[in-house]
Every structure is written in C-alpha cells, then in structure tokens.
C-alpha positions in Angstrom: 10.3 9.4 -2.4 7.3 6.8 -4.5 4.3 6.0 -2.1 2.3 2.7 -2.9 -0.1 5.5 -5.1 2.5 5.4 -7.7 3.5 1.8 -8.5 2.6 0.3 -11.9 0.4 -3.3 -11.4 3.0 -6.4 -11.6 5.7 -4.7 -10.0 6.8 -5.5 -6.0 8.0 -3.1 -3.8 9.3 -2.5 -0.5 7.8 -0.5 2.7 9.6 2.0 4.4 8.0 4.3 5.6 4.3 4.7 6.7 3.3 8.1 7.0 -0.3 10.1 8.5 -1.5 10.5 11.5 -2.9 7.7 14.6 -6.1 5.6 13.7 -5.5 6.4 9.3 -1.7 4.9 10.9 -3.0 2.3 13.3 -5.3 0.9 10.2 -3.0 0.4 7.7 -0.6 -1.9 10.6 -3.5 -4.0 10.8 -3.9 -4.3 7.2 -0.4 -6.2 7.9 1.7 -3.1 6.0 4.6 -2.8 8.1 8.0 -1.0 7.5 9.9 -3.6 6.0 7.3 -5.6 4.2 6.9 -6.8 0.9 4.2 -5.4 -1.2 2.7 -6.5 -5.0 0.4 -4.4 -7.0 -2.2 -6.4 -8.2 -4.5 -4.5 -9.8 -5.6 0.0 -9.8 -9.2 -0.2 -10.5 -10.1 2.5 -13.8 -10.7 5.5 -11.1 -6.9 4.8 -9.1 -9.7 3.7 -6.1 -9.1 1.0 -4.6 -5.3 -0.4 -5.4 -5.3 -4.4 -5.0 -2.8 -5.9 -3.5 -0.9 -8.8 -2.5 0.4 -8.1 1.3 2.1 -11.7 3.3 0.3 -13.9 0.8 -3.3 -12.8 1.1 -5.1 -9.9 -0.8 -5.9 -6.6 0.0 -7.7 -3.3 -1.3 -6.8 0.1 -0.6 -8.2 3.4 -0.5 -6.4 6.0 -2.9 -5.9 7.6 0.0 -4.1 5.2 2.4 -1.6 4.1 -0.5 -0.7 7.9 -0.7 0.6 7.5 2.9 2.5 3.8 2.6 6.7 5.4 1.4 7.8 2.6 -0.5 11.0 1.6 -2.3 
C-alpha cells in the first residue's frame, strides 16, 4: 500500500482507496479526489507539507495528513 504522501514530484498515480473518518474523507472527495482519479504530484514543500498535485485539470494543495489518507498505485 502506497499513499500520496510517498509519491515523488513528477510522478503520476491513480487513486485506489480513501481512508479516514467521515469529515476528512468527505473533504477529500469534495476536492475531486475519488477512487480511480488520476493524480500528478507537482511539488512537495521543503518540510513536506503541503503537497501540490494536479487533479482533474486543476492545481490543488493537500496537507500531509490528508495525503496519508489517499492510497494510490
């Protein structure tokens, strides 16, 4: 199992599963990150938080804690 947090800048992955409690999971889904969605990691901040990704044609910054809830392949 790999999470979005472990992906290096420039890599493209696909969402396999979302983990987390109700409100956290709902917020991630509201950002357009759902099962089967392709993502590209653009940048990771120097201290690892946040992670900047491209999803569904737009740029999005995701907190480290949220990125750990997104299982990818």
